[in-house]
N, C-alpha and C positions, 0 to 999 in steps of 0.2 A: 210570599214577598221576600222573605229572607233569602231564599234560594236565588231569586232574580238579582237581588242586590249583590250577592256573592259572585255571581257570574260576571256582572258588570265590573266589579272591582278587579277580578282576574284579567279581564279583557284590557282594561286601562293599564294594569301593571305590565302586561305583555307588550303593549305599545311603547311604554316608557323604556323597557329593556331593549327593544329593537332599535329605538332612537339612540340609546346610549352606545349600542354596538356600532351603528352607522357612524356615530361621531368619532369612534376610535379608528375606523378604516381610513388610511391615508390614500389620497389619489395617486395613480401611477405617475412617477416623475417623467418629465420629458428629457430625453437624452440627446445631447448635441455632440457632434464630432467635428473638430477643426484640424485641418492638415496644412502644414506649412509648405512653402516652396523650398527647393534645394536641388533641382536638376535630377541627375541619376540617383542621388541619395534619397530621393522621394520613393524609390522602390521599397524602402523600409515601411512605408505606409501599407503596402500589400501584406507584409508579414503581420502587422498589427491587426489588419482587417481579418486575416485568417483566424487569429485568436478570438476576436470578437464574435465571428461567425460560429466558431466551435463551441462557444459558451451560450449561443442562442440569444445574444443581446440584440434588442431592437433599437436601431438608431432612428431618431425622429427628425433630425435635421443635420445636413452636412454643409460645411463651409470650407473653402480651400483657396490657396493662392498658388499659381504657377503649376509645378508638378503636383502639388496637393490638390489643385483644381482639376487637373486631368484625371487623377485617380479617384478623387472624391466624386466627380460628376459621373464617372462610369459606375461607381458603387451606387450612387443615387439613382442611376438608370436601371438598376436591377442586377448588375453583375456581382457575384460573390468574390471574396478574397481569392479563393482557389481558381475561379475562372480568370480573374485578372492576372494571376501568376502564369497561367497557361498561355494567355494572350501575349503577355509581354515577353515570354521566353521565345516565342516564334518570330519576334520582330528583328529585322536587321537595322540596328540603330544608326549605323553609318549612312545607309540609304535614307532612313527616315529623317535624320537631322540635316544631312547635307543635300537634301532634295535630289538624291540619286534616283534615277529612273531606270527600270529594266531596259536593257539594250533593245529589246523588241519594240519598245515604245517610241524609239527615236527613228526619224527618217534616215535614209542612207546617208544623206548629207550631214545630219547632226551626229550620227555615229562616227563618221570620219573626224569631225571636230573634236569629239570627246576622247578619241583615241590617237590624237596627234599633238595636242597642245597641253603644256604643263600648267600655264598660267593664262588667265583671261581677265582683262581689266577694261572697264568703260573708258572710252577715248573720245572725248567731246571737244571739238575745235582745237585739236592738236594738244589737248591737255589730258594727262592721265589722272583718273580719279579712282576712288575705291568704292565698291558697292556698299549700299546702305546696311547690308548684313550678309553673313555667309550663306544664309538659307532664306528662301521665300516662305517657308512653312507650309507649302502646299501638301507635302506628304503627310505632315501631322494632321492637317485638316481632313485629308482623304481618309485616313485611318479613323479619326474620331467620328466623322460623319457616318461611316459604315457601321461602326460599333453602336452609334446612337440612333440608328434607324428605328429600333423598337419604340422610341419615344419621339419620333420625328415630328409629330403634330403638336407637341407640347411647346407653348410659347411663354407660359408662366412657370418658372422653375419650381415654384411651390407646389405644382401639380404633378411633379415627377413621383415615381414610386417612393422615393424619399425626398422631401423638400431640400432644395440646394441653392446656394449662391456662391459666387466667386468674386475675386477682386482684380481689377485692372487699373492701369494708371494712364491718365490723359497726358501725353508727352508735351502738349503745348501749355497746359495750365499747371501741371504737377498734381492735379486733383486725383484722389483715390476714389474709384467708382465701384459701387456694388452692382454686380451683374446678376440680376435675378429675373430678367425677362429677355425675350428675343429668340435667336437661333442658338441652341445650346453649343453645337460644335464651334460656331464662330466665336461665342463669348469665351469659351474655354481656350481656344487658340490664342485669343488676345491676352488672356490672363497668363499664358505661358510664353509670350513673345519676349524672350530674354534679349535685351539690347545687344546689338552687334552680332548675335547668333541668328536671330530671326527678325525678319522685316516687321515693322509695326503693322497693326491690323486696323483697317478703317471700318468703323461701325457708326452709323448715323452721323456722318461728317466729323466724328471725333477720331483722332489718331491715337491708338491705344497700344501700350506695351505692358510688359510683365508687372503684375500687381505687387510683386515683392519689392519693387522700388519704393513703394509708399506704405504698404501694409502686408507684411509677409505672414501674419498670423491673426486673422480677423475674429478674435475671440470675443471682443466687446460687442461686435455686431451680431454674433451668434447668440450671445446671452440676451440681447434685446429681442430675439425671436421667441422669448418665453421659455428658454431651456432651463431646467432645474439642475441637471448634472451635465458637465462638459468634459469630454475626453479630448485631450489635446496631444497631438503627435508633432514633435519638433525635430526637424532634420537640418536645421541651420548649423553652419560652422560656428565654432567658438573662436575668440580672438587668439591669434598665434603669438608665441613669444619671439624674442629677438633671434633665437637660434633657428627658427623656422622661416624667418623672413630673409631669404637669400637672393631673391630676384625681383625685378621690377613688377612682373605680373602678381607676385605674392603680395607686394606692398600695396599695389593698386586695389587688389581684392580685399585686403585688410581695411583700407580706407573706405571702400564701398560697403563693407559690413558693419562699420561703426554704428550707424543709426539703428539698423535692424537688430543687431545683437544687444545693444543697450535697451532697446524697446522691449526685447524679449524678457528682460528681468521682471518687469511689472506684468507683462502679459501672462507669463507662466503661472503667476500667483492667482490669476483669474480662472484657471482650470481646476476642476475637482480631481481629475486623474491626469497627471502630466507624464507623458511617455517620451523619453529622450534616447533613441537608439544610438548605438556606438557607430558613428560614421567618420571617425577620426582618419582612417586610412583610405577614405574614398573622396573623390572630387565630384563636381557637378557633371562631369562627362565620363564617369566610370560606368558606362552602360554595359560594358562587357563583363562586369562583375555583379550583375543583377542578382544572381543566385545568393551570393554572400550577403548582399545588402538586405535582401528579403529575409534571410535567416537572422540577421542582426535585429531587424524590426520585430520579428516573431519572438526572439529572445528577450528583447526589451519589454514587450507586452506581457510576457510571462512573469516578469518581476513584479507586475502589478496585478497578478492573478487574483489575490484575495479581494482587492478593491473592486475588480471587474465582476467577481462572483457576487459581491454585495449588491451591485447594480442589477444583476440578473434576478435576484430574489424578488425584486419589485415588478418583474415581468413574467409571471407564471404562465400566461396564455400565449406567448409569442410562438409562432410557427415558422419554420424555415421557408425562405423564398424559393420559387421555382427557378431553374437555370434559364438564362436569357437565350433565345434563339436568334441568330443573325441571318438576315436575308441573304440567300445564295443565288437567286436569279430574279429577273424582272423583265417587264415589257414596257418600253417607252413609247407612248402614243404619239407625242409631239415634243418639239424642242423650241424653247423660247430663250434667246440670249440677248442681253443688252450690254452696252459698253463698248462694242466693237465699232470703230470708226474707220480704221485703215484696212482692216481685214474683212473680207466678205463672209456672208453666212455660209456660202458653199465651201469656202476654205476651212471654216471652223468645223462644219459637219464632216468634211473629208478627213480632218485630223481625229475627230471623235469616232469616226467609223460607224456612225449610226445610220442605218438604211432601213426604212420601213418600220413596222411595229413588231418585228420578230422578237421572240423571247431570247434573251441572252443571259449568260452567267454574270454575276456581279463582278467576277474577276475580269471579264471582257469589258464591262462598263468602266471599271476603274482603269483598265489599260487605255481605253479611249481618252479618259481625262489626262492620263500621263502623256499620251501622244501629243495632246494639245499643248501642255505646259513644257514638254521637252523640246519644242521648237525654240524656246527662249525668246519668243516674241511677246510673252505676257508675264506680268508679275504675279497675278493671282487669278484663280477661277473659283468663285464661291457659287455653289449650286445647291439646289433643293430638289427633292423628288416629291412632287405634289400628287396626292391621291386623286383619282378620277372616280366616276360613278362605278366603273368596273374595278373592283378591288385588286385585280391582277395587273392593272395598267397604271402607269405614272406619266406625269408631265415633267419634263426636265426644265427647270427654271434656273438660268445661270446669269451671273453678272461677272463680266470679265474686265480685267484691268490691263490695258496694253502697256507694254514697257516703253518708257520714254527714251531709254538708251538704244541707239541704233548703230553706234560705231564702237568697235572693240579692237583693242590691241592684244594680240595673243603671242605667246613666246613658247619656244620649245628647244630642247637640247638633245643631240644624238651622236652616238659613235657606233660605227660598225666596220667590218674588215674591207668593205667594198667602197663605200662613199667616204670613209674615214670620219673626221670630226666635223660637226655642222651645228650651227645656231640658226634657229628658225624665228623669223619675225613676220607676223601676219597682221594685216589690216582687214577687218571684216566690216562691211557697210550694208545694213539692212535698209530696205525701202529706198534704194538708190534711184530707181526710175519709176517703180510701181510699188503698190502697198505690200505686195507679197513676194518681192524679189530679194535676192541676197547676192552680194558681190564679195569675193574673197581673194586676196593676193598674198601668197607665201613668197618671201624672199629668204633663200637659204644660203648662208655665208659659211665658208669653211674651205676644206681642202678641195672640194668639188662644188663650186657655186651653182645653184639651180634656182628655178622659180616655178610656181604653179599659180594659175589664175582660173577662177571659176565664177561664172555668173549663171544664176538659176532663178527662173520665175516659177514658183511652186503653186500648182493648182490642184494638188491632192489627187483625187481620182480622175480628174480631167487631164487634158493634154498639157503637160508642162514643157517649158523650153529651156535649154541649157547651152552654154558656150564654155569651152575649156581650152586653155592654152598652157603648155608645159615645156620647160627646157630642162634637160637632165644630161649629166656627163660624168664619166669616171675613167680612170686609168687602171688597166689590169692586164696581166699576162693571160692571154686567151688562146683557145684552139685556133690555129690559122685558117681552118676551113671556114670559120665564121666570116673571114674577110676576103679570102682568096677564092677564085673560081676553081671548080673541079678540073683537074688536069694540069694545074699550074706547076711548073718545075720547082717552085719554091717550097711546095708541100713536102718534097723529098728531103729537104735539108732542115726544116723547122718543126719542132714539137710545139712551141708556143711563140707568140709574138707579143711584145709590149704594145698594146693598142690603147688609143684614146678614143672612146666612143661617145659621141654626143647625139642627142635626139631632141628635135624640136617638133612638137605635135600640137595641132589645133583641131578642135572638133566643134561642130554645131549639131545639136540633136534634139529630138522630141522624146519625151518620156511619159509613160502612163503607169499608174499603179492599178493592179487588178487582183482580185481575191485577197485584198488587204495586205499581202506580204510580198508579191512579186512586182519587180520593177522592170519594165520593158523599154529599151531605148533603140531608136533607129536614127542614123545620122550620116553626115559626110565628114571625112577626115583628110587633112593635109599633114604630111610628115616629111621633115627634112632630116635625113640620116647621114652622119659623117663618121668615117672611121679612118684614123691616121696612125702611123707607127714610126718610131725612131729606131726600131730594131733593124729595119731595112731602109737604106738611104738611096734616094734617087741620085745617081752619079752625075747626071746632066745638070741638075739644079742644086746638087749638094744639099738637099733638104729632105725632110721626112717624107715618106711615100704616102700617098692617099689611096686607100682601097675603096672608099665609098664616099660619095658626095652627091646625093640624089634627092629630089623632091618626089614623093609618092602621093597619089590621090586615090582615095578609096571610099566606098560606101560600107557601113558597118551596122550590125545589129547586136544587141547585148540583152540577155535575160539573166536577172539576178534574183536570188532568194537567199535570205540570211536571217536565221533566228537563233544563232549562237547566243548563249547567255553572256559570254565574255569573248572578245575577239582574240585575246592572247592566250588565255587559259580556260577554254570552254569546258564545261562539265555536262552540258546538254545542248542539243540543237542540231540543225542541219544547215548546210551551206551549199549553194550551187551558183556558179558563174559561167555562163556560156557566151562565147564570142564568135562572130563570123565577120571576116573582112574580105571584101571583093576589091582587089587592087586593079584599077582601070587604066591608070596612066602614070608615067614617070618622065621626069625631065632632068637633064643634067648629066651626071657621071654615067648612069646606067643607060647606055645607048641601045642595048640589045633587049630592052624590056619587052616582055610579053605578058598578057593578062594572066593573073593567078589569084587564088583564094587561100585563105588560112582559116581553119576552124579549130577551136580549142575549147576545152571545158575543164573546170575545177569543181570537185565535189568534196564535201567533208561531213562527217557525222561524229558527234561526241556523245558519250553516255558515261554515267558514273556507277561504279561498283559500291561506293560508300560516300560519305561526306568528304573524305579526303582523297580517294583514289578514283581517277577518271581516265578514260581511253579516248583519244582522238584519232580517227581514221580519215585518211585523205586519199583521193585518187585524182590524177591529172593526166590529160592526154591531148594530143593535137596532131594535125596533119596538114600538108599543103596539097592543093589541087591545081593542076595546070603547070605553068612554066616552073622549072626547077632551078633556074640559073641564079636567082636572087638569094644568095646564101645569107646575106646580112639580116634578112627578116625571117630567117629560119629559127629553129628551136635550139637552145643551149641550156644545159643543166650543170649544176655544181655549186658548191659553197652554201652559205646559209644567209637568207635575207627575206624581207617581206615587202620590199618596195622596188622590185625589179621592173625594168621597162620591157616593152615589146613581148617577145616569147621566151624570156629568160626565167629559169626556175631554180629553186634550191635543190641540192642533192648532197646529203651527208656522205663524207668519205672522199669527196673529190673537190678540187679547187674550183673557184668560180669559172663558169663558162668553159669547163674542160671537155665536156662531151657535147657533140653537135649532130644535127641531122634535120631532115625535112619532116620528120614525124617522131613522136615519142609517146610513151606511156609510163607512168610511175605510180607507186603506192607507198604511203608513209603511215607508220603506226607510232603514236607517241603516248607513252604511259606517264601520267602526271600524278605524283604523290605530294600533296600539300602537307608537309610535316608540321608546320606551324602556319598560322594565318599569314598569307601572302608570301610564304616561303615554299618553293617548289623544287622537288627532285624530279628530273626528266630523264626517261629512257626512250630512245627512238630508233627505229629501223626503217630504211627505205629500199625499195627494189624497183628496177625499171629497165626498159629497153629504149634505145634511141639510135636513129640511123636514117638512111634514105630508103624510101619505099617500103617501110615496115607494114603498112596497111595492105599493099598489093601482094607482098610476099607471105603474109600471114604471121610474120614475126610480132605483129602488134599484140597478138594474144598468146605468144609462146612464153616459155619460162624465162625469167629475167636474166639478162646478161650482166647486169651491174647491180651491186648492192653495197650498202654502207650503213654504219651504226653510229649512234651518238649517246653520250651520257653527260648530263649537265645540271646546273643549279640556276634557279632564277628567283629574283626577289622583285616583288611589285613595289615600285616607289612612285612618288608623285610626278617624277619625270617620265615614268614608264618603266618597262622591265629592265632590270640589270641582270645580264645573262653571261654565263661562261659555259662553253661546251667543248668536249673532246670528241672529235669525230675520227672514224677509222673505216677503211674499206679493205676487206680480205682479197679483193681482186688485184690490187696493186701493192698492198702492204703499206701504203702511205697513210699518215694520220695528220690531222690539222686541228689546231685550237681556234675557236671563234669566240669573239667577245662582242657584246653590244650593250649600249646603255641608252635608254630613253625610248619614247614612242617612235615608231617608224614613220618617216616622211620623205 
């Protein structure tokens, strides 16, 4: 009995000891992470996350506002600090923020618009207004949605790999909203919708903007989630002193920061580990300095290393998360879009370029989204990829918001050596007669006044209809062969004549798009061409002589392909533009007209040796078939320009329209070195043959008789390129300087 009693006593003593040990073990604390807004300064959050990851600290809840919401949501979705650094280093933030779309995403018409006008403003009832924001935020949404596809099905943000919420502001009520449910990419886009920079985001009938307006550091709300330890990262500006407040924007920003900066004094005290990176020398738009900002965030986190290591001591069992894999291809089974009233489903699908259920790369899918938004007919396109029973297939569910603005005032400015100075005023009207049409009128005022009118009914892959009308004129010393008939005795006495050339052209055409990138046009054309000169005086009338004053009627075909990444300074891509005109009839000055045809083609290919060095190669050629007597519609080369009429082409080393013939071929090579961003050093060489009957004689393919070279500098400005080039030809020993400013029109 004594032995049994002894064993029982030992047993109860062991139980009491175990209970005492359990009472001394503290529960694992919950770690919260709160990230403030701050635009580009929010890159510092990535540096802090890199340090947290390196220590193996497990974060239990993430909260953020604006840029803090963007980075925090991606971290909560499973991305590591290093992954986020790699992702953001590859982004072009100019395109991302300004809603710049790759050139290939735009229709041929929209490309011309983006490469012609410096300023575009809404123009309603003859009143100029300003857009609601500089950017629609579509590119931001596209990026976030792609990155968040691994958690696409999550609608309760507490169910993310790391629970998360962000803050947005209701612009109508001023209420601060906690966004913890719904579509993650949409909620985060709203939280980062900085007023005037991004358009407000509509969610559940609420108009939402940047959460930083009301709560830029949601630390109280995070503590309410049961967090024991809160790590806070603050990238807000401090108040500036009088020496720093030199401009109106600085003062307005200071006023806007009063509330958030003052509120931060109490909010900082609610954190357990407060990290304040040095962002003094950066602004909310310092996206090109991301590397330095990340490094500053990392440095700030390391000043709190001992405190962060103390947190880690309470998490002995935490294991590193696996890298997130982003979807790179998909198959879309069907498409459902709501919100379109004026634009048909076929129009939308034509822009999306979705045909059938073929597997496509995610890059192609995203380009289709860009194609749709790049029409500028829509403010936003919010979409979801819904899973189907077949895991490899998705349903595309979209909600589109059509733009209420249909009239635009556009402005441009240009100078070159041929047309001289010019100011461009454009009126563009969408939905003039039909829901998917567009009418555009350019009025060009200056040394040589001109106009362009375009009307186009866009039906995407189906047959589209277009009407064009253009008037162009210039004065220049030109080769007299362009104006005089062969055999004229005047040719013996003149090297050049001072000619005024005016061209009035009208076209009606049909267009179709095939294989996604080719545009084929066929149509009819009327052209009135007039050439006069004061070099030679008509003695009978004591007036300038008229060399040409004829109406020409023709049928034409045009095949165009263009996937240059940049029209003016391409680093990649291919270009082809082939034209064929059959001139059937003439009336007026040309009484000896006989039917003839002109065929010509332009090709270009650009590729890069490095990020800064690119080579653009071009080939141009053409010939006349049939009657040879109409010299005015023949080929002429010389000078430098990008808006020539008829069959006129550039040629370095010679003056404008100095070389003429009924057939020609030329090749141009341009080496482009971008020494700094948007600053280009250009070296160019061109070689060619031009004359009569080159194709029949075989000289079309012979060694070049003419050559010229150029060296120049070009700066990309908001008006367009600012260029200066020195050109020289060893054939003649002559040299020319050419200057131009602004987009060509």
